[in-house]
Backbone bond lengths (Angstrom), bond angles and torsions (degrees), N, CA, C in turn:
res aa  C-N    CA-C-N  psi(-1)  N-CA   C-N-CA  omega(-1)  CA-C   N-CA-C  phi
1 X - - - 1.395 - - 1.498 110.41 -
2 X 1.301 118.18 154.69 1.462 122.53 -178.64 1.530 108.01 -70.90
3 X 1.404 117.34 140.67 1.464 118.93 176.59 1.521 115.41 -56.84
4 X 1.340 115.17 -30.01 1.492 113.82 -177.91 1.476 115.79 -67.87
5 X 1.391 118.39 -4.99 1.450 119.89 176.41 1.515 111.41 -64.10
6 X 1.311 116.91 -20.97 1.527 119.21 179.06 1.532 111.22 -86.23
7 X 1.340 120.57 0.44 1.493 122.23 177.66 1.467 108.79 -90.90
8 X 1.408 114.10 159.41 1.476 120.30 179.83 1.538 110.73 -53.00
9 X 1.314 116.42 139.58 1.390 122.16 179.24 1.555 110.06 -92.47
10 X 1.318 118.33 123.96 1.472 120.80 -175.62 1.502 111.04 -66.66
11 X 1.311 118.35 158.01 1.395 122.37 174.12 1.579 111.16 105.39
12 X 1.336 115.27 -162.81 1.442 120.33 -173.65 1.538 110.65 -67.62
13 X 1.357 118.87 -40.29 1.394 123.60 -179.05 1.579 108.84 -85.25
14 X 1.332 117.12 107.47 1.410 118.23 -175.11 1.594 114.51 -100.39
15 X 1.343 112.99 14.83 1.405 116.43 174.74 1.491 114.23 -68.53
16 X 1.322 121.65 162.06 1.474 123.20 179.80 1.545 108.03 -109.81
17 X 1.265 114.59 158.38 1.480 118.11 174.83 1.513 108.13 -118.91
18 X 1.306 116.31 143.02 1.405 121.81 177.58 1.503 112.26 -120.90
19 X 1.321 115.85 36.64 1.459 119.97 179.50 1.531 114.38 -57.34
20 X 1.350 116.08 -27.65 1.388 120.36 -179.88 1.593 113.42 -65.05
21 X 1.356 114.26 -13.41 1.435 117.55 -177.43 1.488 112.84 -80.36
22 X 1.352 117.00 -18.06 1.426 121.08 -168.95 1.504 113.53 -98.86
23 X 1.298 120.53 131.65 1.459 120.28 -178.94 1.516 114.42 -54.49
24 X 1.243 116.91 145.96 1.476 122.67 -167.25 1.661 108.11 -64.46
25 X 1.304 116.99 -19.59 1.433 119.88 -177.65 1.522 111.69 -78.23
26 X 1.362 115.91 -9.34 1.487 117.80 177.32 1.500 112.51 -101.81
27 X 1.313 115.01 154.51 1.420 121.51 -174.19 1.523 113.45 -101.79
28 X 1.342 116.42 -16.66 1.441 117.95 -179.08 1.544 112.72 -94.50
29 X 1.320 119.84 163.11 1.427 122.26 -179.84 1.489 107.55 -152.43
30 X 1.344 115.83 170.60 1.493 122.78 -177.87 1.509 108.96 -110.78
31 X 1.305 115.24 138.61 1.501 119.91 169.37 1.468 109.52 -116.03
32 X 1.354 117.65 122.35 1.442 122.12 178.69 1.560 109.51 -72.66
33 X 1.331 117.91 126.79 1.433 118.47 -173.88 1.544 111.58 -101.77
34 X 1.345 118.66 -45.42 1.461 120.54 178.07 1.576 108.69 -162.20
35 X 1.260 119.19 152.85 1.447 122.52 178.28 1.503 112.64 -71.13
36 X 1.316 114.65 144.10 1.521 119.61 -179.99 1.561 109.57 -109.51
37 X 1.309 116.77 -31.63 1.468 117.68 -178.48 1.486 111.60 -177.10
38 X 1.292 117.29 166.32 1.433 125.20 178.59 1.502 112.77 -144.50
39 X 1.359 115.17 139.55 1.470 120.09 179.24 1.521 107.12 -121.58
40 X 1.326 114.61 -158.32 1.404 120.12 -174.81 1.488 113.15 -73.25
41 X 1.349 120.58 -32.33 1.443 122.80 -177.75 1.583 113.84 -126.66
42 X 1.297 117.31 -3.06 1.496 119.67 -175.97 1.492 111.53 -148.10
43 X 1.380 112.09 168.70 1.412 117.34 179.14 1.559 106.26 -141.19
44 X 1.262 116.51 159.01 1.469 121.59 -176.97 1.512 109.05 -126.02
45 X 1.335 116.15 139.72 1.514 121.23 179.05 1.480 110.60 -127.01
46 X 1.304 113.86 141.78 1.529 120.25 162.67 1.527 106.47 -66.83
47 X 1.292 117.60 125.38 1.499 120.82 -178.02 1.490 110.44 -132.13
48 X 1.295 115.29 155.35 1.542 122.29 -178.95 1.484 105.89 -116.39
49 X 1.341 117.13 123.97 1.420 121.02 175.06 1.499 108.23 -90.80
50 X 1.341 115.97 122.84 1.468 123.55 -174.02 1.535 109.76 -121.75
51 X 1.329 113.53 163.58 1.460 123.17 171.81 1.474 114.60 89.76
52 X 1.385 116.69 -14.11 1.459 117.30 177.82 1.510 112.66 -93.40
53 X 1.320 117.13 -176.86 1.458 118.78 179.32 1.522 114.25 -65.78
54 X 1.309 115.40 -31.18 1.480 117.77 -178.24 1.544 110.86 -129.12
55 X 1.369 116.01 79.72 1.462 117.87 175.96 1.544 113.23 -54.01
56 X 1.283 118.93 142.44 1.418 120.49 178.83 1.507 108.56 -158.73
57 X 1.338 113.92 174.62 1.496 120.19 179.52 1.501 110.71 -98.59
58 X 1.364 113.35 142.96 1.491 121.16 -179.88 1.439 106.68 -135.62
59 X 1.321 116.75 -179.32 1.445 124.37 170.91 1.507 108.38 -117.84
60 X 1.336 113.35 126.81 1.499 122.15 179.54 1.582 108.43 -100.82
61 X 1.267 116.50 123.69 1.510 121.05 177.06 1.540 105.47 -114.09
62 X 1.366 112.05 131.43 1.480 118.55 -177.72 1.558 107.98 -147.98
63 X 1.309 114.17 163.48 1.505 118.70 179.69 1.488 106.86 -70.44
64 X 1.336 113.60 156.99 1.466 121.82 176.82 1.547 111.43 -73.06
65 X 1.312 115.47 -32.53 1.435 121.54 -177.13 1.483 111.63 -133.56
66 X 1.297 116.10 173.83 1.445 118.72 -179.53 1.561 107.50 -57.95
67 X 1.311 112.69 127.85 1.461 116.18 -172.42 1.478 119.15 -61.85
68 X 1.316 118.16 125.82 1.414 120.35 167.96 1.548 108.43 -78.72
69 X 1.314 118.51 169.73 1.518 118.60 -172.05 1.509 109.73 -58.12
70 X 1.403 115.86 -47.27 1.517 115.64 -172.06 1.507 109.91 -68.41
71 X 1.319 118.95 -38.69 1.412 123.32 178.06 1.519 112.02 -60.81
72 X 1.262 114.88 -45.85 1.501 120.85 177.80 1.527 109.81 -60.30
73 X 1.293 114.59 -46.62 1.452 118.86 178.80 1.479 111.43 -62.07
74 X 1.301 121.79 -38.24 1.426 124.14 179.28 1.542 111.41 -61.44
75 X 1.349 116.83 -44.17 1.455 117.96 178.80 1.574 110.09 -66.99
76 X 1.278 115.32 -39.28 1.479 117.37 177.32 1.473 112.32 -63.21
77 X 1.339 117.85 -37.72 1.488 123.06 179.05 1.502 108.90 -67.96
78 X 1.361 118.71 -42.60 1.452 119.13 177.16 1.543 110.93 -62.15
79 X 1.313 117.95 -39.58 1.438 122.02 176.71 1.538 109.02 -61.00
80 X 1.280 118.56 -46.73 1.444 124.28 -177.39 1.561 111.31 -57.49
81 X 1.337 112.88 -44.80 1.459 119.70 -179.30 1.529 112.85 -67.66
82 X 1.362 113.10 -47.06 1.465 117.88 -177.33 1.529 111.61 -65.88
83 X 1.314 118.25 -33.00 1.457 122.11 178.91 1.474 109.30 -60.41
84 X 1.300 121.66 -27.91 1.451 124.44 -178.05 1.451 114.11 -91.31
85 X 1.347 119.26 -15.48 1.438 122.46 -178.64 1.486 110.58 -98.07
86 X 1.306 117.42 116.40 1.487 121.27 178.14 1.497 106.50 -124.10
87 X 1.298 115.56 99.45 1.476 122.01 -174.90 1.521 109.46 -154.30
88 X 1.334 116.02 139.99 1.463 120.34 -177.33 1.549 115.23 -63.59
89 X 1.374 114.58 -17.17 1.459 116.53 -177.76 1.527 110.63 -103.01
90 X 1.306 120.47 16.88 1.469 125.97 177.91 1.550 106.71 -128.05
91 X 1.320 114.73 132.70 1.486 122.62 178.26 1.531 105.02 -59.06
92 X 1.304 117.74 128.34 1.465 119.62 -172.81 1.531 112.09 -92.43
93 X 1.362 113.32 143.29 1.517 119.31 172.35 1.480 108.70 -82.38
94 X 1.290 119.19 128.09 1.508 124.80 177.27 1.513 111.41 -97.98
95 X 1.310 118.38 -34.67 1.461 122.94 -176.06 1.469 109.35 -163.56
96 X 1.359 115.74 156.27 1.421 122.80 173.78 1.543 105.26 -134.07
97 X 1.334 113.04 124.68 1.442 118.36 -170.49 1.504 110.66 -126.01
98 X 1.317 118.35 156.12 1.448 127.32 178.12 1.463 111.70 -142.16
99 X 1.299 118.61 127.47 1.484 121.04 -177.80 1.496 110.54 -91.92
100 X 1.279 118.89 -179.18 1.469 123.35 -176.19 1.502 112.20 -68.38
101 X 1.303 116.59 -17.21 1.562 117.13 177.87 1.531 109.26 -89.09
102 X 1.335 120.02 0.35 1.435 121.36 179.97 1.504 114.70 86.07
103 X 1.336 118.18 9.35 1.464 123.43 177.08 1.515 108.58 -78.83
104 X 1.395 113.77 137.10 1.525 122.00 -178.38 1.531 109.58 -102.03
105 X 1.330 112.35 135.00 1.477 116.55 177.23 1.483 107.61 -132.09
106 X 1.373 117.48 136.72 1.456 122.77 178.62 1.558 106.33 -105.94
107 X 1.319 114.72 133.05 1.494 118.64 171.61 1.577 105.26 -102.16
108 X 1.294 116.41 119.26 1.417 121.86 -174.94 1.544 112.71 -118.96
109 X 1.279 113.68 155.38 1.490 119.36 172.96 1.484 108.21 -52.38
110 X 1.366 113.80 132.96 1.460 120.11 173.92 1.496 109.59 -90.45
111 X 1.326 113.92 119.48 1.487 120.46 179.04 1.511 108.04 -101.77
112 X 1.313 112.88 113.27 1.527 120.92 179.30 1.533 107.83 -83.41
113 X 1.290 115.19 103.84 1.451 120.14 -177.92 1.502 108.15 174.23
114 X 1.309 118.87 -138.52 1.412 124.75 175.39 1.525 112.53 -153.64
115 X 1.318 115.25 161.19 1.403 118.64 179.76 1.551 109.96 -77.23
116 X 1.357 114.96 159.36 1.459 119.18 -178.79 1.454 115.81 -59.07
117 X 1.345 115.44 -35.75 1.508 118.85 177.39 1.541 110.91 -57.56
118 X 1.262 115.67 -51.23 1.491 120.42 -179.31 1.491 110.30 -63.95
119 X 1.414 117.43 -43.23 1.416 119.64 178.94 1.530 113.06 -57.03
120 X 1.323 115.41 -46.64 1.421 121.89 -179.16 1.544 113.10 -61.82
121 X 1.362 112.78 -42.48 1.442 118.81 178.10 1.582 112.04 -65.89
122 X 1.338 115.31 -39.48 1.420 118.38 -179.77 1.576 111.63 -67.81
123 X 1.266 114.12 -41.19 1.527 117.91 176.51 1.460 111.14 -66.08
124 X 1.340 120.30 -37.61 1.421 121.53 177.67 1.505 113.16 -63.83
125 X 1.362 116.08 -39.69 1.486 120.05 176.47 1.508 113.24 -60.90
126 X 1.361 114.20 -25.32 1.463 120.36 -175.72 1.569 109.38 -99.26
127 X 1.333 116.46 5.00 1.468 120.15 -177.24 1.452 115.74 70.22
128 X 1.319 117.70 24.86 1.456 121.93 -177.22 1.537 110.31 -116.03
129 X 1.328 115.45 160.89 1.430 124.18 178.17 1.567 105.22 -138.90
130 X 1.334 111.85 166.58 1.472 119.60 172.21 1.530 109.08 -87.45
131 X 1.324 115.82 140.13 1.434 119.50 175.18 1.506 110.59 -62.71
132 X 1.337 118.81 148.82 1.433 125.25 -178.17 1.562 110.25 -51.87
133 X 1.282 117.32 -40.60 1.461 124.71 -178.47 1.512 109.50 -62.22
134 X 1.359 119.23 -37.95 1.461 125.27 -178.44 1.476 105.93 -73.71
135 X 1.329 120.39 -40.16 1.504 123.60 176.79 1.486 110.08 -61.92
136 X 1.308 118.57 -41.80 1.416 121.83 175.64 1.456 113.08 -60.25
137 X 1.400 116.67 -41.42 1.445 120.28 177.98 1.541 111.61 -64.10
138 X 1.304 116.48 -40.82 1.488 115.95 176.29 1.520 112.42 -59.83
139 X 1.295 117.68 -45.96 1.437 118.45 173.11 1.404 116.93 -59.48
140 X 1.314 119.72 -38.85 1.492 123.26 174.20 1.483 112.98 -58.46
141 X 1.402 116.22 -46.82 1.476 119.60 179.70 1.536 111.33 -63.57
142 X 1.388 118.43 -37.93 1.351 119.90 179.86 1.531 112.79 -64.65
143 X 1.360 112.76 -40.26 1.479 117.43 177.14 1.483 113.62 -65.32
144 X 1.364 116.23 -37.44 1.417 121.21 173.98 1.541 113.16 -61.45
145 X 1.343 115.36 -38.04 1.457 118.58 174.84 1.505 112.87 -62.97
146 X 1.377 114.44 -45.83 1.426 118.41 -179.72 1.564 110.24 -65.76
147 X 1.279 119.43 -34.62 1.430 122.43 -177.31 1.607 105.23 -69.47
148 X 1.294 118.09 -39.31 1.495 119.20 177.07 1.478 110.25 -61.41
149 X 1.360 117.41 -43.75 1.454 120.40 177.75 1.549 113.11 -60.49
150 X 1.382 113.36 -37.08 1.445 115.21 179.33 1.510 110.36 -65.03
151 X 1.369 118.89 -41.90 1.444 119.96 -177.55 1.485 112.36 -73.48
152 X 1.363 121.67 -18.37 1.415 123.15 -174.05 1.479 114.98 -76.05
153 X 1.365 118.41 -22.82 1.468 122.02 -174.15 1.535 106.42 -132.26
154 X 1.326 114.51 136.97 1.395 120.10 178.17 1.573 111.04 -62.18
155 X 1.250 115.54 125.49 1.495 120.65 -175.01 1.536 112.76 90.67
156 X 1.323 117.22 -16.45 1.457 119.98 175.48 1.544 113.61 95.72
157 X 1.388 113.27 178.14 1.439 120.62 -179.67 1.525 106.11 -135.30
158 X 1.321 115.39 145.14 1.466 120.40 171.10 1.540 104.84 -115.80
159 X 1.312 115.24 119.26 1.515 119.84 -177.58 1.472 112.44 -64.73
160 X 1.370 119.15 -46.03 1.478 128.05 175.56 1.538 114.19 74.83
161 X 1.281 119.34 -1.62 1.470 123.40 -179.69 1.453 114.22 -144.92
162 X 1.383 119.16 42.89 1.425 123.91 176.22 1.509 108.77 -77.55
163 X 1.368 115.84 101.89 1.406 122.64 -177.42 1.518 108.15 -138.01
164 X 1.294 120.80 163.85 1.468 124.14 176.01 1.551 113.62 -51.65
165 X 1.330 113.04 -39.77 1.528 117.82 178.10 1.490 112.89 -58.93
166 X 1.338 117.25 -29.41 1.463 120.20 -177.05 1.472 114.33 -101.21
167 X 1.382 115.73 11.05 1.444 121.45 170.95 1.533 110.36 -107.40
168 X 1.288 116.16 116.45 1.432 122.03 -178.35 1.514 113.28 -102.14
169 X 1.313 116.84 134.87 1.490 121.64 178.79 1.545 105.92 -114.84
170 X 1.263 117.91 122.85 1.457 122.77 -175.43 1.523 109.94 -87.59
171 X 1.323 114.74 169.05 1.487 119.11 176.38 1.426 111.67 -69.91
172 X 1.348 118.53 -17.89 1.496 121.66 175.35 1.473 113.05 -85.31
173 X 1.314 117.87 1.82 1.491 120.70 179.88 1.527 113.59 87.64
174 X 1.367 118.44 12.60 1.446 122.61 -177.06 1.577 104.69 -83.85
175 X 1.367 112.30 151.91 1.459 117.43 172.55 1.528 109.12 -121.58
176 X 1.313 118.01 125.64 1.464 122.60 -172.42 1.463 110.31 -129.43
177 X 1.350 117.32 135.67 1.431 123.91 177.23 1.534 108.88 -88.48
178 X 1.340 121.29 129.30 1.409 124.22 -174.51 1.515 111.10 -122.10
179 X 1.320 116.05 167.96 1.466 125.12 171.56 1.503 114.43 64.40
180 X 1.289 112.92 83.82 1.498 120.25 174.57 1.608 108.34 -96.91
181 X 1.346 112.25 28.40 1.467 115.22 -175.28 1.489 115.36 -64.07
182 X 1.339 120.67 -27.77 1.493 120.66 178.10 1.539 110.35 -117.14
183 X 1.361 116.03 21.10 1.463 120.80 178.99 1.504 108.71 -62.50
184 X 1.333 115.28 153.41 1.494 120.80 175.71 1.485 109.30 -120.99
185 X 1.315 113.24 117.91 1.496 122.31 179.42 1.499 107.91 -95.83
186 X 1.344 116.39 141.85 1.434 121.48 -175.88 1.567 113.20 -100.01
187 X 1.298 116.02 9.36 1.488 117.92 177.21 1.486 110.53 -94.01
188 X 1.339 118.39 10.77 1.478 121.58 173.67 1.547 108.60 -154.78
189 X 1.286 115.74 160.57 1.483 120.04 -179.45 1.520 111.25 -62.70
190 X 1.278 113.36 143.07 1.469 118.92 178.97 1.536 108.86 -64.71
191 X 1.410 116.42 140.26 1.428 118.56 175.66 1.494 111.38 -117.18
192 X 1.368 114.24 20.01 1.445 119.70 171.07 1.550 106.69 -110.68
193 X 1.366 113.45 155.99 1.472 119.65 -178.58 1.470 111.87 -63.55
194 X 1.274 115.70 142.33 1.512 124.87 175.31 1.538 109.41 -58.40
195 X 1.332 117.28 130.61 1.462 121.32 -179.87 1.510 114.48 78.27
196 X 1.332 120.66 1.40 1.446 122.09 -180.00 1.503 109.76 -72.86
197 X 1.295 120.30 124.81 1.478 128.09 179.52 1.475 109.09 -89.83
198 X 1.352 117.02 119.16 1.451 123.02 174.25 1.551 109.90 -123.02
199 X 1.323 113.68 148.60 1.504 116.46 178.48 1.515 112.59 113.12
200 X 1.284 118.22 -164.13 1.462 123.46 -176.49 1.506 107.37 -109.52
201 X 1.350 119.03 115.38 1.416 121.01 -168.59 1.557 114.77 -65.67
202 X 1.312 119.97 -20.85 1.447 119.53 177.87 1.482 113.55 -63.56
203 X 1.390 118.73 -17.80 1.409 124.37 177.23 1.515 114.18 -109.39
204 X 1.330 118.86 10.97 1.387 120.91 -176.60 1.537 112.13 -76.30
205 X 1.293 116.70 145.30 1.400 124.62 169.81 1.534 110.41 -74.41
206 X 1.380 119.16 161.85 1.462 117.95 174.65 1.512 115.49 -54.73
207 X 1.331 116.90 -44.23 1.453 119.31 178.76 1.494 113.57 -69.07
208 X 1.319 117.62 -26.15 1.496 120.91 175.27 1.539 110.56 -71.38
209 X 1.275 115.85 -37.43 1.517 121.42 176.21 1.563 111.26 -63.33
210 X 1.313 112.09 -36.86 1.493 117.52 179.73 1.500 114.48 -79.43
211 X 1.337 115.39 -13.40 1.511 118.36 176.50 1.559 107.18 85.68
212 X 1.312 119.33 21.77 1.442 121.27 -179.02 1.577 109.83 -78.47
213 X 1.272 114.63 171.31 1.441 121.98 171.68 1.498 110.21 -65.05
214 X 1.342 121.16 134.42 1.430 124.62 -171.47 1.492 112.79 -107.96
215 X 1.331 118.24 160.74 1.502 120.93 169.42 1.484 105.46 -142.91
216 X 1.346 118.56 -172.15 1.410 121.98 -173.37 1.501 114.01 -61.83
217 X 1.344 115.70 -21.27 1.491 120.17 178.97 1.516 112.87 -67.32
218 X 1.347 114.60 -21.23 1.496 117.65 174.55 1.541 108.13 -71.44
219 X 1.354 116.73 -38.36 1.480 116.86 179.35 1.519 109.92 -71.56
220 X 1.299 117.74 -30.53 1.463 119.12 177.92 1.560 110.17 -68.61
221 X 1.295 118.20 -31.19 1.491 119.04 172.15 1.505 110.15 -59.09
222 X 1.346 116.87 -45.37 1.439 120.36 -179.86 1.549 110.98 -63.28
223 X 1.297 117.51 -39.36 1.481 120.90 174.00 1.553 109.74 -56.72
224 X 1.403 115.41 -41.88 1.485 116.28 176.78 1.436 113.92 -63.27
225 X 1.338 120.29 -35.15 1.446 123.32 -179.96 1.465 108.96 -65.13
226 X 1.369 115.64 -42.79 1.492 120.59 -179.93 1.567 111.41 -61.97
227 X 1.340 117.43 -44.64 1.408 121.31 -179.72 1.503 111.28 -67.17
228 X 1.351 116.97 -39.16 1.469 119.60 177.40 1.482 110.38 -61.44
229 X 1.324 117.96 -42.14 1.454 119.81 -179.11 1.522 112.31 -66.25
230 X 1.354 114.74 -38.81 1.482 118.68 179.21 1.558 110.12 -64.71
231 X 1.323 117.48 -38.42 1.495 122.53 -178.66 1.511 113.67 -78.57
232 X 1.337 117.79 -38.83 1.452 119.89 -173.21 1.473 110.77 -95.76
233 X 1.384 119.88 -31.64 1.420 122.99 -177.55 1.472 116.31 101.38
234 X 1.345 120.79 -3.95 1.434 126.66 176.36 1.524 107.89 -156.58
235 X 1.307 115.94 172.58 1.445 123.51 175.86 1.515 110.21 -140.70
236 X 1.314 116.52 140.10 1.506 118.76 173.90 1.571 109.32 -62.01
237 X 1.300 117.09 140.67 1.415 119.08 179.57 1.541 105.93 -109.09
238 X 1.341 113.23 133.91 1.501 118.10 176.19 1.545 104.01 -149.65
239 X 1.324 108.84 145.56 1.488 118.18 -179.16 1.458 112.28 -125.99
240 X 1.294 122.04 -7.23 1.483 122.86 -178.87 1.514 108.67 -129.22
241 X 1.389 114.74 143.43 1.444 119.52 -178.46 1.541 113.45 -54.71
242 X 1.309 116.67 -35.86 1.425 120.84 -178.35 1.538 115.17 -62.93
243 X 1.353 115.82 -20.12 1.426 119.87 177.10 1.503 113.94 -87.19
244 X 1.352 117.52 -3.91 1.458 123.69 -165.92 1.544 109.41 -67.65
245 X 1.324 119.66 -43.84 1.459 118.74 -179.51 1.479 112.16 -57.53
246 X 1.270 122.22 -46.28 1.465 124.24 -176.91 1.526 108.85 -66.29
247 X 1.321 115.45 -36.24 1.487 117.13 -176.98 1.506 111.11 -71.30
248 X 1.361 114.53 -42.56 1.476 115.25 176.40 1.494 110.95 -62.00
249 X 1.293 119.20 -35.09 1.447 121.25 174.75 1.488 111.62 -60.94
250 X 1.301 115.71 -40.26 1.479 120.60 -178.19 1.571 107.56 -68.99
251 X 1.291 119.14 -36.63 1.458 122.36 174.59 1.516 108.87 -54.47
252 X 1.317 114.10 -54.16 1.467 121.71 -174.71 1.536 111.31 -60.49
253 X 1.292 117.23 -45.67 1.445 121.03 176.25 1.544 112.12 -59.82
254 X 1.358 116.55 -43.30 1.434 120.50 177.26 1.546 112.42 -61.21
255 X 1.296 114.77 -38.71 1.441 118.20 -177.54 1.556 111.00 -66.02
256 X 1.326 115.25 -37.95 1.465 117.92 -178.45 1.477 112.27 -70.93
257 X 1.361 118.12 -15.65 1.484 124.12 -179.72 1.501 111.75 -98.44
258 X 1.318 118.81 9.27 1.470 119.74 -177.69 1.567 112.24 -64.91
259 X 1.277 114.99 -31.66 1.486 119.67 174.37 1.453 111.16 95.61
260 X 1.389 116.80 173.70 1.466 125.77 -176.60 1.530 113.25 -64.62
261 X 1.301 119.20 -21.12 1.517 120.65 -175.76 1.526 109.10 -67.37
262 X 1.328 119.03 -22.07 1.469 121.71 -175.99 1.562 106.06 -106.92
263 X 1.313 117.09 124.87 1.502 119.24 179.25 1.501 111.84 -57.30
264 X 1.395 113.27 137.68 1.470 118.27 -178.25 1.479 110.46 -57.25
265 X 1.335 118.72 -35.20 1.467 123.48 -179.63 1.476 110.90 -60.07
266 X 1.293 116.35 -43.21 1.499 121.27 179.57 1.500 109.78 -66.28
267 X 1.294 120.41 -39.20 1.496 121.93 175.68 1.453 110.38 -61.89
268 X 1.366 118.46 -40.72 1.425 122.66 -178.88 1.585 108.56 -67.55
269 X 1.309 117.50 -37.91 1.440 120.91 -179.28 1.537 112.91 -66.54
270 X 1.348 113.43 -38.80 1.478 118.17 176.73 1.490 109.76 -67.34
271 X 1.337 119.29 -39.69 1.440 127.07 178.98 1.515 110.02 -60.31
272 X 1.309 116.71 -40.71 1.473 122.31 -179.86 1.553 110.29 -66.67
273 X 1.283 117.57 -36.12 1.459 119.46 177.62 1.546 108.99 -70.86
274 X 1.312 120.26 -27.44 1.428 123.96 -178.61 1.562 112.97 -93.01
275 X 1.255 118.04 12.24 1.452 120.57 -177.13 1.542 109.17 -59.59
276 X 1.301 117.31 141.08 1.441 121.73 -177.24 1.534 108.07 -68.15
277 X 1.284 119.99 -43.95 1.464 124.47 178.28 1.515 108.44 -88.28
278 X 1.334 116.57 124.13 1.444 120.36 -176.96 1.522 111.59 -61.55
279 X 1.309 120.15 -24.71 1.447 123.34 179.10 1.494 109.63 -67.23
280 X 1.379 119.70 -21.41 1.472 121.91 176.59 1.535 112.36 -86.95
281 X 1.276 118.12 -4.91 1.519 118.02 179.27 1.509 107.93 -89.98
282 X 1.269 119.47 170.15 1.503 122.85 176.58 1.519 107.78 -56.62
283 X 1.291 115.07 140.41 1.467 120.48 -174.16 1.550 114.38 -70.84
284 X 1.331 115.32 -19.75 1.454 118.76 -178.98 1.524 108.90 -150.95
285 X 1.341 115.21 164.55 1.484 117.25 178.10 1.548 110.20 -73.57
286 X 1.324 119.12 -25.26 1.486 118.80 176.33 1.571 109.99 -66.21
287 X 1.308 114.44 -39.53 1.514 119.00 -179.71 1.515 107.17 -66.20
288 X 1.327 118.20 -43.69 1.490 122.70 -179.27 1.550 110.40 -61.69
289 X 1.340 115.91 -41.19 1.450 121.33 -179.40 1.519 111.98 -63.46
290 X 1.324 115.67 -43.28 1.457 121.44 179.86 1.555 109.91 -66.31
291 X 1.356 114.33 -39.34 1.443 118.20 176.61 1.548 113.48 -56.90
292 X 1.341 111.56 -47.95 1.521 115.83 -176.98 1.531 111.79 -74.65
293 X 1.324 118.57 -23.54 1.432 120.85 179.98 1.538 112.29 -64.16
294 X 1.315 115.93 -19.04 1.490 120.70 -178.03 1.458 109.24 -70.72
295 X 1.343 122.52 -17.43 1.480 125.59 -173.58 1.495 114.19 -112.01
296 X 1.367 117.56 20.75 1.414 118.36 -177.00 1.590 110.46 -147.25
297 X 1.265 113.27 153.89 1.435 119.55 165.44 1.506 110.54 -106.47
298 X 1.313 118.04 109.03 1.434 121.50 -167.17 1.499 116.08 -54.97
299 X 1.329 115.87 -51.16 1.455 122.06 -179.26 1.516 111.77 -60.75
300 X 1.391 114.98 -42.76 1.479 116.32 -178.38 1.483 111.05 -68.23
301 X 1.334 117.63 -36.25 1.463 122.49 177.50 1.557 111.67 -62.14
302 X 1.359 113.85 -42.07 1.452 115.64 176.85 1.502 114.96 -65.61
303 X 1.314 114.67 -38.89 1.524 121.53 177.58 1.562 107.30 -64.22
304 X 1.271 119.37 -40.63 1.506 120.85 -177.38 1.498 111.21 -70.11
305 X 1.408 117.77 -39.64 1.424 120.42 178.07 1.564 109.43 -70.00
306 X 1.243 118.65 -35.34 1.507 120.90 173.28 1.468 111.15 -62.12
307 X 1.333 118.10 -44.37 1.467 120.52 179.99 1.557 110.52 -67.30
308 X 1.274 115.26 -36.01 1.508 118.76 -179.23 1.496 112.44 -65.36
309 X 1.323 115.52 -38.26 1.468 118.74 -177.26 1.518 114.85 -88.38
310 X 1.322 116.47 -2.82 1.472 120.43 -170.44 1.547 114.96 -56.02
311 X 1.367 114.92 -30.58 1.456 115.65 -176.87 1.543 112.74 -118.58
312 X 1.374 118.31 7.49 1.464 117.21 -175.08 1.557 110.74 -129.71
313 X 1.286 119.49 4.35 1.493 119.45 -172.86 1.515 112.31 -80.01
314 X 1.245 118.60 155.27 1.453 125.37 174.35 1.561 110.32 -148.76
315 X 1.296 122.68 151.00 1.444 123.98 -176.86 1.572 110.79 -57.74
316 X 1.347 113.75 129.38 1.462 122.77 171.69 1.501 113.48 -142.80
317 X 1.273 115.37 157.13 1.421 116.94 172.74 1.525 109.14 -148.91
318 X 1.318 117.73 -169.74 1.489 115.53 -176.25 1.537 111.27 -65.84
319 X 1.304 113.71 140.90 1.461 120.91 175.09 1.564 109.51 -137.66
320 X 1.303 114.36 125.55 1.455 117.08 179.68 1.528 108.86 -86.77
321 X 1.366 114.19 123.70 1.462 119.14 -178.78 1.505 111.43 -83.62
């Protein structure tokens, strides 16, 4: 197909077509309907898959500009990792496509809902918060997603960007971890520079701030930051390793002030995720998930999330910032 098929179509219908992405042996194609979001290196689109037996809507993720070698490799690596992870709490890869110009496009599961950052802000504007049991359920689901990623690749995976923006909550009450764009898999040599810090520093573990070698316990620290913020309503901000001691002290003080409405065991669980020394955190995501499951009723939490999103959800999918 001609490359110009990916450009805006003139006239009343302003959707784009990406038929040039699909191998000629296939009969279906994707039509880009409208943009969903944009990050530093990529953008996502609501897309419609047409021509097959079951047309449906998906999310297309692509680079913002003509791919440089490293950017192209990052998208391919994300596709490689997602293709191995099959879990209900991880946004699923449906297809990975490449056009004649060498541009890579990922077709992802479309999650109809909103990310946790928007959900928290929306609830705050309405003077509402999530019950502690629902917060515990969100943490449990994130840990299950991380555990599935660990099992999918020999040696495991470090997501490195577990933040509210990359946690999607669907209208059905599902919680899904998105955006493995900067994940590090240990079944191959690293192709990023040693000591290079990637991600959002407000959710970095101490070892991540120092540029040390990471493991899943670094992602568990980020889960702890998310849960702390959902329970307390704010999070300490720090960007330099030298600020870490004071910030962790602030975490601990905040946890002790959460009050009787939050089970003491849940406070202790969040505190363990936020331990300065990774050896003091849960040893695996499976262990952390089981720990958090003690403080929630899974079906009730799903029902509450579904009810919460019933009038405020919009289509979202993974977006690399």
